C-alpha positions as CSV (number, residue, x, y, z in Angstrom):
1,X,35.7,102.3,317.5
2,X,38.4,104.1,315.6
3,X,39.6,100.8,314.2
4,X,36.2,100.0,312.8
5,X,35.8,103.3,311.4
6,X,39.2,102.9,309.6
7,X,38.2,99.4,308.1
8,X,35.0,100.9,307.1
9,X,36.6,103.8,305.2
10,X,39.4,101.5,303.8
11,X,36.7,99.0,302.4
12,X,34.6,101.6,301.0
13,X,37.6,103.1,299.2
14,X,38.7,99.6,297.9
15,X,35.3,98.8,296.7
16,X,34.9,102.2,294.9
17,X,38.5,101.9,293.7
18,X,37.5,98.5,291.9
19,X,33.8,99.1,291.2
20,X,34.0,102.9,290.1
21,X,36.0,102.1,286.8
22,X,33.7,99.4,286.1
23,X,30.6,101.6,286.4
24,X,32.3,104.4,284.6
25,X,32.9,101.8,281.7
26,X,29.1,100.7,281.7
27,X,28.1,104.4,281.6
28,X,30.3,105.1,278.8
29,X,29.2,101.9,276.8
30,X,25.6,102.8,277.5
31,X,26.0,106.3,276.2
32,X,27.8,104.9,273.0
33,X,25.0,102.5,272.6
34,X,22.3,105.2,273.1
35,X,24.2,107.5,270.5
36,X,24.7,104.5,267.9
37,X,21.1,103.6,268.3
38,X,19.9,107.2,267.7
39,X,22.3,107.4,264.7
40,X,20.8,104.2,263.3
41,X,17.1,105.4,263.8
42,X,18.0,108.7,262.1
43,X,19.8,106.8,259.0
44,X,16.8,104.5,259.0
45,X,14.3,107.3,259.0
46,X,16.4,109.2,256.3
47,X,16.6,106.0,254.1
48,X,12.8,105.6,254.5
49,X,12.1,109.2,253.3
50,X,14.3,108.8,250.5
51,X,12.6,105.7,249.3
52,X,9.2,107.4,249.7
53,X,10.7,110.2,247.6
54,X,12.0,107.8,244.9
55,X,8.5,105.8,245.1
56,X,6.7,109.1,244.6
57,X,9.0,110.0,241.7
58,X,8.5,106.6,240.0
59,X,4.8,107.1,240.5
60,X,4.8,110.6,238.8
61,X,7.1,109.2,236.0
62,X,4.6,106.5,235.5
63,X,1.7,108.9,235.5
64,X,3.4,111.2,233.0
65,X,4.2,108.3,230.6
66,X,0.5,106.9,231.0
67,X,-0.8,110.4,230.2
68,X,1.6,110.9,227.3
69,X,0.6,107.4,225.8
70,X,-2.9,108.0,226.0
71,X,-2.5,111.6,224.3
72,X,-0.7,109.7,221.6
73,X,-3.3,107.0,221.5
74,X,-6.0,109.7,221.3
75,X,-4.1,111.4,218.4
76,X,-3.8,108.2,216.7
77,X,-7.4,107.4,216.9
78,X,-8.4,110.9,215.8
79,X,-5.9,110.2,212.6
80,X,-7.3,106.8,212.0
81,X,-11.1,108.3,212.1
82,X,-10.2,111.1,209.9
83,X,-8.5,108.7,207.3
84,X,-11.4,106.4,207.7
85,X,-14.0,109.3,206.5
86,X,-11.8,110.3,203.8
87,X,-10.9,106.8,202.7
88,X,-13.4,106.7,199.7
89,X,-12.2,110.0,198.3
90,X,-8.5,108.9,198.6
91,X,-9.3,105.6,196.9
92,X,-11.1,107.3,194.1
93,X,-8.3,110.0,193.6
94,X,-5.7,107.1,193.4
95,X,-7.9,104.7,191.1
96,X,-6.8,104.8,187.5
97,X,-9.3,103.3,185.0
98,X,-8.0,101.9,181.8
99,X,-10.0,100.9,178.9
100,X,-8.4,98.5,176.3
101,X,-9.9,97.5,173.0
102,X,-8.9,94.4,171.6
103,X,-9.8,92.8,168.1
104,X,-10.6,89.4,168.1
105,X,-11.1,87.5,165.0
106,X,-14.7,86.0,165.2
107,X,-15.7,83.0,162.9
108,X,-19.0,82.9,161.6
109,X,-21.0,79.7,160.7
110,X,-23.3,79.9,158.0
111,X,-26.5,78.0,158.2
112,X,-27.8,76.7,155.0
113,X,-31.5,76.1,155.0
114,X,-33.3,74.3,152.4
115,X,-34.3,76.2,149.6
116,X,-37.9,76.9,149.5
117,X,-38.3,77.2,145.8
118,X,-39.1,73.6,145.2
119,X,-42.3,73.0,146.6
120,X,-41.6,69.3,147.1
121,X,-39.3,68.0,149.8
122,X,-36.8,65.5,148.8
123,X,-37.8,62.2,150.1
124,X,-35.9,58.9,149.7
125,X,-37.0,57.0,146.7
126,X,-39.0,53.8,147.6
127,X,-37.8,51.0,145.5
128,X,-39.2,47.6,145.0
129,X,-37.2,44.6,144.9
130,X,-38.1,41.2,144.6
131,X,-36.1,38.2,144.9
132,X,-35.8,35.8,142.0
133,X,-34.7,32.6,142.7
């Protein structure tokens, strides 16, 4: 029985001597993998929050530009309306009227009417001619 006990302990120590480093290496690798996975998750969450902040900043910038452009557009519309109301007065203020007098020779035609002093009107004289052979 002593021999069996010795063989049992010897085989147990041999198995432990071969498999203990293997189990230790697996345990160390498992710890490394879990640490690396936790670090990757942390980096992913950090990049996700950074992208969310950048997106929020972008939307804030877009909203600020939009409101600035709307304000500029409202100011331009108010200026346009004011100018349209004031346009007739501005046009009248800048309109200059000039009068020019030009002299152009006018040719007159004299219409001669028959004199009314003679009571008879001139008519052609009738003549009688006979043909003589």
